[in-house]
C-alpha positions in Angstrom: 9.7 15.9 46.3 8.2 16.3 49.7 7.3 20.0 48.7 6.0 18.8 45.6 3.6 16.4 47.0 2.0 18.8 49.1 0.8 20.5 45.8 -3.1 20.9 46.0 -4.9 17.5 45.0 -6.3 19.5 41.7 -3.1 21.0 40.5 -1.4 18.0 41.3 -3.3 16.1 39.0 -3.5 18.9 36.2 0.3 18.0 36.3 0.6 14.1 36.9 -2.2 13.5 34.4 -0.3 14.5 31.5 2.4 12.3 32.0 3.0 8.8 29.9 1.5 5.5 31.8 5.0 4.1 32.4 5.9 7.3 34.6 2.8 7.1 36.4 3.7 3.4 37.7 6.5 4.5 39.1 5.3 7.5 40.7 2.3 5.6 42.6 5.7 4.4 45.1 6.0 8.5 45.4 3.6 9.1 48.2 0.4 7.3 49.8 -1.8 10.3 48.3 -0.5 10.1 44.7 -1.0 6.4 44.8 -4.5 6.8 45.8 -4.9 9.8 43.6 -3.4 7.8 40.4 -5.8 4.5 41.0 -8.8 6.8 41.4 -11.4 6.5 38.2 -11.5 10.4 37.9 -7.9 10.3 37.5 -7.8 7.5 35.0 -10.6 9.2 32.9 -8.5 12.8 33.1 -5.6 10.9 32.1 -7.3 9.0 29.2 -9.0 12.3 27.8 -5.8 14.0 27.9 -4.4 11.0 26.0 -7.2 11.3 23.1 -6.3 15.2 22.8 -2.4 14.4 22.3 -2.0 14.5 18.4 1.6 15.2 19.0 2.4 11.5 19.2 0.7 8.3 17.6 1.0 5.1 18.9 0.3 1.9 16.3 0.2 -1.7 16.7 1.4 -3.6 13.7 1.1 -7.3 12.8 3.3 -8.0 10.2 5.9 -10.4 8.5 9.7 -9.9 9.0 12.7 -11.9 7.8 13.9 -14.4 10.5 17.6 -13.6 9.8 17.8 -9.5 10.0 20.9 -9.3 8.8 20.9 -10.5 5.8 17.6 -10.7 2.8 19.1 -13.8 1.4 17.2 -15.8 3.5 13.4 -15.5 3.0 12.4 -17.4 6.2 9.7 -15.2 7.8 8.1 -15.1 10.8 5.0 -12.8 12.0 5.4 -10.7 15.0 3.5 -7.6 17.1 5.2 -4.5 17.2 4.6 -1.5 19.1 5.4 2.0 17.8 5.0 5.5 18.7 5.6 8.4 16.0 6.1 11.8 17.1 5.7 15.1 14.9 9.3 16.4 15.0 8.1 20.1 13.9 5.8 22.4 14.8 3.8 22.2 12.0 3.3 18.0 12.4 4.7 17.7 8.5 7.4 15.0 9.8 7.2 11.9 11.9 10.2 9.9 13.5 10.2 7.2 15.5 10.3 7.9 19.3 10.0 4.2 20.5 9.7 1.3 19.2 8.2 -1.7 21.8 9.7 -5.2 22.1 7.4 -7.5 19.7 5.4 -9.8 21.8 6.8 -12.6 19.8 9.9 -12.9 21.6 8.9 -11.8 25.0 5.4 -13.2 25.1 3.9 -9.8 26.1 0.8 -11.5 26.6 1.0 -15.2 26.7 0.8 -15.7 23.2 3.3 -18.7 21.7 5.4 -17.6 18.2 3.4 -20.4 16.5 0.1 -19.2 17.4 0.7 -15.7 16.0 -0.2 -16.4 12.1 -3.5 -16.9 13.3 -3.9 -14.2 15.6 -5.8 -10.8 14.1 -6.6 -7.4 15.9 -10.3 -7.6 16.9 -10.5 -3.7 17.8 -9.1 -1.5 20.4 -11.1 1.1 22.6 -9.6 3.3 25.2 -5.8 2.2 25.0 -6.9 -1.4 25.7 -6.5 -3.9 22.5 -8.5 -7.1 21.8 -6.9 -9.5 20.1 -8.6 -13.1 18.7 -8.1 -16.0 16.5 -6.1 -18.2 19.5 -5.4 -21.6 18.2 -9.1 -22.7 18.0 -10.6 -19.5 17.5 -12.4 -20.1 21.2 -9.7 -17.5 23.0 -9.6 -13.7 23.0 -7.4 -11.8 25.0 -7.6 -8.1 26.2 -4.3 -6.2 26.6 -3.1 -2.7 27.6 0.3 -2.5 26.1 1.0 0.7 28.2 0.6 -1.0 31.4 2.1 -4.5 30.5 -1.2 -6.1 31.4 -3.1 -8.6 29.5 -6.4 -10.9 30.2 -6.9 -14.1 28.5 -10.9 -15.2 28.6 -11.9 -18.1 27.9 -15.3 -18.9 25.6 -17.1 -21.9 25.2 -17.6 -21.9 21.3 -21.0 -23.4 20.5 -20.8 -26.8 18.9 -22.4 -26.2 15.4 -20.9 -22.9 14.9 -18.9 -22.6 11.5 -17.9 -18.7 11.5 -17.0 -16.0 14.5 -17.2 -12.4 14.2 -15.8 -10.5 17.5 -16.2 -7.1 18.9 -15.0 -4.8 21.6 -16.4 -1.7 23.1 -17.3 0.7 26.0 -20.6 0.6 28.1 -20.7 4.4 28.9 -23.9 3.9 31.5 -22.1 0.7 33.5 -19.0 2.3 32.8 -17.6 -1.2 32.1 -15.9 -2.8 28.7 -17.9 -5.6 26.5 -16.6 -8.3 24.1 -19.3 -9.6 21.7 -19.1 -12.7 20.6 -21.1 -13.3 17.2 -21.7 -17.0 16.2 -22.9 -18.1 12.5 -24.6 -21.9 13.4 -24.7 -24.3 10.1 -27.8 -24.4 7.7 -30.4 -27.0 8.2 -30.9 -29.3 5.2 -34.6 -31.0 4.6 -35.3 -34.4 2.7 -37.0 -32.0 -0.4 -33.8 -30.2 -0.6 -35.0 -27.2 1.2 -32.5 -25.2 3.2 -32.6 -23.0 6.3 -29.8 -20.8 7.3 -30.0 -20.7 11.5 -29.6 -16.9 12.7 -26.5 -16.0 14.2 -26.0 -16.4 18.4 -24.6 -13.9 20.3 -22.8 -13.8 23.9 -21.5 -10.7 25.8 -18.3 -10.8 27.8 -18.5 -8.0 30.7 -14.9 -7.1 31.9 -16.3 -6.1 35.5 -18.2 -9.6 36.2 -15.6 -11.3 34.2 -18.0 -13.5 32.8 -20.1 -14.5 29.5 -23.7 -14.7 29.2 -26.0 -15.0 26.0 -28.3 -12.3 24.8 -31.2 -12.4 22.3 -30.8 -11.7 18.5 -34.3 -10.7 16.9 -32.3 -7.5 16.2 -30.2 -9.2 13.6 -33.1 -10.7 11.7 -35.7 -9.8 9.4 -38.6 -11.5 8.2 -36.7 -13.0 5.1 -32.9 -12.2 5.5 -30.1 -12.7 8.6 -27.6 -9.8 9.1 -24.0 -11.2 9.7 -20.8 -8.6 10.6 -17.9 -9.4 8.9 -14.7 -7.1 9.0 -13.6 -3.2 9.7 -15.2 -3.3 13.3 -14.7 0.0 15.1 -16.1 1.3 18.7 -17.3 5.0 18.4 -19.4 6.2 21.4 -21.5 3.8 22.6 -21.5 1.7 19.3 -19.6 -1.5 17.9 -19.5 -1.3 14.2 -18.9 -3.7 11.4 -18.9 -3.7 7.8 -21.3 -6.9 7.2 -24.1 -8.4 4.8 -27.6 -9.6 4.2 -28.1 -13.2 4.2 -31.6 -14.8 3.0 -32.8 -17.3 5.2 -34.5 -20.2 3.4 -33.7 -21.8 0.1 -35.4 -24.1 -2.2 -31.8 -26.3 -2.9 -28.3 -25.6 -3.4 -28.2 -24.1 -6.6 -30.9 -21.0 -5.4 -28.5 -20.7 -2.4 -25.2 -20.4 -4.7 -26.8 -17.9 -6.8 -28.7 -15.7 -4.2 -27.3 -16.4 -0.8 -26.4 -12.3 -0.3 -28.7 -9.8 -0.8 -26.3 -6.7 -0.1 -23.6 -4.9 2.1 -24.2 -3.1 5.2 -22.9 -1.7 8.1 -24.2 -3.7 11.4 -24.0 -1.4 14.8 -24.4 -2.8 18.2 -25.3 -1.1 21.2 -23.0 -1.4 24.3 -25.6 -0.2 26.8 -28.9 -1.9 25.3 -27.2 -4.8 23.7 -29.5 -4.5 20.8 -27.9 -4.3 17.0 -28.9 -1.9 14.4 -28.3 -1.8 10.7 -27.2 1.2 8.4 -27.5 1.2 4.6 -24.6 2.4 2.4 -25.0 5.5 0.0 -27.8 4.7 -2.3 -25.3 5.1 -5.2 -23.4 2.1 -3.9 -26.2 -0.3 -4.8 -27.1 0.9 -8.2 -24.4 -1.2 -10.1 -23.0 -4.7 -10.0 -19.9 -3.4 -11.2 -19.5 -0.8 -8.5 -17.7 -3.8 -6.0 -18.7 -1.7 -3.1 -17.9 -4.2 -0.9 -14.0 -2.8 -0.8 -15.6 0.0 1.7 -13.8 0.3 5.1 -16.1 1.6 8.1 -14.0 4.2 10.1 -14.2 7.6 12.4 -13.8 10.5 10.4 -13.6 13.7 12.3 -15.9 12.6 14.7 -18.3 11.0 12.5 -18.9 7.7 11.2 -17.6 7.3 7.5 -17.1 4.9 4.8 -13.6 4.8 3.1 -12.6 2.6 0.0 -12.2 3.1 -3.7 -14.3 4.8 -6.1 -14.4 2.3 -8.5 -16.2 4.8 -11.2 -12.7 5.9 -11.8 -10.7 2.8 -10.5 -8.2 3.3 -13.4 -6.9 6.4 -11.2 -6.6 4.4 -7.9 -9.1 7.3 -6.5 -10.4 7.0 -3.1 -13.7 8.0 -1.5 -15.0 8.9 1.9 -18.3 9.0 2.9 -19.3 10.6 5.7 -22.8 9.9 7.9 -24.5 13.4 8.8 -27.0 13.6 11.6 -26.1 10.3 12.8 -26.8 9.3 16.6 -26.1 5.5 16.6 -29.7 4.6 16.2 -31.7 7.3 14.3 -30.4 6.8 10.5 -28.7 10.1 9.0 -27.6 10.7 5.3 -24.6 9.7 3.6 -22.4 12.8 2.3 -19.7 12.4 -0.3 -17.2 14.5 1.6 -14.4 14.0 -0.9 -12.5 11.6 -3.6 -9.0 12.2 -3.9 -6.4 10.5 -6.7 -3.4 8.5 -5.7 -0.4 6.9 -7.6 -0.6 3.5 -8.5 0.7 1.3 -5.5 -1.2 3.0 -2.9 -3.9 -0.4 -3.0 -3.4 -0.7 1.4 -4.9 2.0 3.0 -4.5 0.8 6.7 -5.6 3.5 9.3 -6.8 7.3 9.4 -4.0 8.7 11.9 -6.2 12.1 12.2 -8.7 13.7 10.1 -6.0 15.0 7.1 -3.7 12.0 7.0 -4.2 8.3 6.4 -1.6 4.9 6.8 -0.9 3.4 3.5 1.2 0.7 2.5 2.7 1.9 -1.1 5.1 0.0 -3.1 6.5 -2.2 0.0 6.7 1.1 2.2 4.6 2.3 5.2 3.5 5.7 4.1 1.5 8.5 5.6 -0.7 10.5 3.1 -2.1 13.8 3.4 -5.7 13.7 1.6 -5.6 17.4 1.3 -2.1 17.9 -0.9 -1.4 14.2 -1.6 1.8 14.4 0.2 3.4 11.5 1.1 5.9 10.6 3.9 7.9 7.6 4.2 7.4 6.2 7.8 10.8 5.1 9.0 10.2 1.3 10.3 12.8 -1.2 11.4 13.2 -4.9 10.1 12.3 -5.7 6.5 9.1 -6.7 6.3 6.5 -8.5 4.1 3.6 -5.1 4.0 1.1 -7.9 1.9 0.2 -9.3 5.2 0.6 -5.8 7.4 -2.3 -5.2 10.0 -2.4 -2.1 12.0 -4.4 -0.4 14.7 -3.8 3.4 15.8 -5.0 3.6 19.8 -4.0 5.6 22.8 -1.8 5.3 25.5 -4.1 5.0 28.9 -3.7 3.2 32.4 -7.1 1.7 32.2 -7.1 -1.2 34.1 -7.8 -4.6 32.8 -7.0 -7.0 35.8 -9.2 -5.9 38.3 -12.7 -5.9 38.1 -14.4 -2.4 38.5 -17.3 -1.2 40.7 
């Protein structure tokens, strides 16, 4: 080991940066030079890059409902748990998956300081560089950042606005300041005037920066037009300096309650947040999705596919076949609007009604008739994934992330 420690730093970095985080944490104590190297920003960035390009294993965080008593199915009492699983390919063709590791669920071990009774209201906000963001604790005013590989978590206490009726969160990385940010978008209540006139107040936004460990309010003019407000909803993701949500336009003013109930929402779209400039942008769906009310395009998920922003969801033009459609944005740089290309439509058997996450370019994680499966979109082949415990897949959430050694307990320079 002493001879190994004498390896040139670049060679040692090449070797060590390919090891899992748990091993690296132990190796910090081998030699002072290793401790310094493993904690360096250069090494952390290299290890993260290697983890992102390692397709032999896939890390997944599941929020699921399981039977309290695993020994029998006669007892139907359930509890919510979060479990960490790593799936590894057991052959060179990557055609089969096996469970390499089943992490301790955070219900029993309070890994992120969440009490079991609060787990049902917690949801996965997003993830970036191996850090997972959780929200919805108790009164929805708390957010947690968590690195499962390091076992580190940080509770971010947020003072909500008193008139806030809805909240949407996002999490991402600012490549300019090299820091992580949480975005809290609050929807204030409406104002009613004596003549029945109603005014929808614009969203309010606060940004948390990990390096400074502080929240601050930012301007939200980019979430408004002359006649509408834009409101982020679900399916958020981070990609290359931008945070994305599925969202909708909401009319600002109404003459009365009847007008509001009939015409409040204009159309759905994608809302993005530039983590560097801290400005919001909006991207319209493909034109064909607005052509017919019967399209029901609100089931589209915003995803990353083949290093591009994409929309994935049901193709309701041929819904009897349970077909799925993928639209990909070409020539898109986050702000400059590109063009939507219909990449493919593929059919699945009835029952594949809950897509969760793309593993990679060709495989998507789905729920099929009470089982978790991986579907190859090119061949249509299904692979059942071995998940322990009997669970309720109707309430399953999942996030595919990478193992990293990006710390969250110390502010970075």
